N, C-alpha and C positions, 0 to 999 in steps of 0.2 A: 427580521433582521438577524444576521448571524452573530453568535456570541464571539467575544474577542479571541479567546484561545482555550485549548483543552489538550490534555495528554492523550496521545493515540497509541494504543497497544499494537504490538507487532502483528497480532492476529488480524486486526483491522487493516493494517498495511498489506498483509498477504492477500486478503480478500479483495482489496482495492486494486492492486497491481496484477494479480494473477486471476484470470477468469475462473470463477467457481460459483456455486449456487448462491452464496451470500455476497457476491460482488456488488449488486445493486444496493443492498442494504448498507454495505460499507461506504459506498460512494455517498449515499444520502446522509449518513452519519458525519462524514468528513466535511460535507458542504455546509453543515451547521456552524462551523467555526471559521473565523477569519484567519487565524494562525494556528494550525495544528502543531502540537509540540511532541517530539519524541525524545526518548532518553538516549544517552550515549551508547547503550547496549543494543538499541534497536537496529543499528546497522549490522552488527554481528548476528543478531537473531534473524534478521531478514535474509542475510546471506546463507545462513544455515537452512532456513525454510526453502529458499530457492534451490539449494544443493539437494535437499531431500526430495523436492518435487521433481527435479531433474533425474535423480537416481531411480525414482519410482516411475519415471516416464509419464508424469502427470502434466508436463508442459513441454512445449517445443520453443526454445528461445527465439528462433528466427521468426516465428509467427506470433506468439503470445506477447513478447516484449515489444515488438514493433507496434502491435495494436495498442498496448498499454501506454507506450511512449507517445503515440499520436493523441490518445485520449487525455493524457494527464500532463503534457509538457508545460502547461502554464502554472501548474500548482507547485507550491514550495512548502517544505516542512522546516520548522525551526528546531534545531537540535540543542538541547540543554543538558 
């Protein structure tokens, strides 16, 4: 049974939403919790992460985010 809630660091969110070697581990970790919780800074940190990956050409938004959106559209994060 999944635990009720837990804080999720931006590094886990990055691995979860952007395909990388640790994506499967991040997904397993997130699925352990019924309600993942992020801080108010997580949105800013995540945007910074995406900007960096885009600048370094580590992702292509048209392909990677379309795939991530299909895979994760049912999941919700609670921001506190």
